[in-house]
Steps between C-alpha positions, in 0.01 A plus 500: 500500500865593548736230623772759562459864597805722540470868592784752535754232589839630610822329603848642557834364612673789670505787252422271206132514400419164338119516478356849470123535526398190301129429451333226294244221520498141376158358425411149616565245228730712285867471406669827591858569391725744688773615263798728534879520468732370767481718808150626421360375832306200368656244733448714809137563402433130449678406824268738687199336334632158602557612859878471486557873554312775680406824327597834652157641415197440282248217505514150352227236484551154347196271497357725770802463730778734605803288398711652778297310762621164360158352576496123451176524302674740262814289455289190427329679210803628310778334304842651436751411228821687576762575238753292694350300786766237568430131575615217722718329241467142628121480479334354195247709310213290639633516857535877487151551355348273765692678777364836382148362461494410867507869592162580344143400586407493129734287293542429131580129435878468470515289184246719319696810592831351390343405168353849459843664522659242271717311750341155488819346370694657788264424787754269669808700400705678767471877486877535455474324162242741354586757234428869551177481300385191691565681830276784385227245425544363851470858632165523321384170646587608855317826452184312399493217754255679729249575222540876559238760418779741409840421355804729495733415212845661491671445163335156466652392166863604548719222359215328313544380144227620256281189537519507882426871495184455297395215727539732799290759321229241453518423872449866591210528255347191660528660844313806376232277345437347843453846656839537668675836518860528380744785559792460261835674477706433189762656277356316199266757347351247257413284802316788667324587175390139452388429856395821673149639508651825625851630560653772714832659406712611795799735473709619796237417758199643315229353279519683166225308316230240568275335243448208268783425256275630220437826687871558556596421141216719364694802619785413263414648160807383314504184290829315453595411141796268449663371183822387340663632186597277206869415483697785343234767566631772733272668749596836351280419199182468709230759429382762747303306765419775747765387746838336461500118534724363772731203448365196687718193462495401133208731425346840559214629713314827535210624710226703338151633570429482124565138398292516181710786361827329591395169345381680185836675460698186577302269268498760218876534528543120482264465202686771305822300549333161449632369829339327795527620858589196715346452846263798470291511817256745657460466875258676727642624834543229762486522877880512489487814284251661741708396802822644358323825414353527851830426672680742270242775556528458876879533477473818289247650740728419794799665330288801405389544863860463619629786282201723580437438872296816539215380276189350662 
């Protein structure tokens, strides 16, 4: 059963078309990531799903409700973690969580929730004393106080250190394990690849691809090979590898659809010279590679249409 159903959604501000015929579904109990560059229309789409904005046309259903009606039963069943919510600075963490809990008929115990987001040591600290990462953890706590069936997460780990980020990932995975639905927006492609059951890529108001991370990366045939050269060995001495390696920091990278042939040529060249190739690595395409290819293809198609307006 779909928790979210969006069909031909459109939204404009004057002459600016922000959301242009968007359609997708989010299944109950899945983590769905909405990805796209700045200005793609992600925020407007999510705000319509949350009930904060009205669509110009199209249909939207979230947990069986039209969000635009602002039905109390709907609002009690969703949780929202905004990118920048803002707090009353003089409250303590515990006071603010308890205040928010009072707005919902179903409530997660305050201390358990504070522990879940890693703020136990700050439960009596004033909000104004919290770091940026700690504020994001408090954002998460406030989004979960009502034990929502569906959670909207907007850039949830911005400002987190690596350990806090992985803890937040574990929290999202735990929500999915309990059957909750999560709609996630993030600029961290590794985060989307790790967490999302499915992703949608949005470019200039349109959905250009929807699928699992594996399905999106399967369309990328190239494998990335990276390596460094021994000190004193110029890149000009490299053998023919099918394509020219590109300088990447202290090393070199190249993309190829024939990794076995490239590795054979590279290793044979090194053996003939009795040298080692430091930091040799073969990497399959990631969601980031697929995302960049999709966004780039959409931009090329847009430019092509612009120079040939007569084509259908």
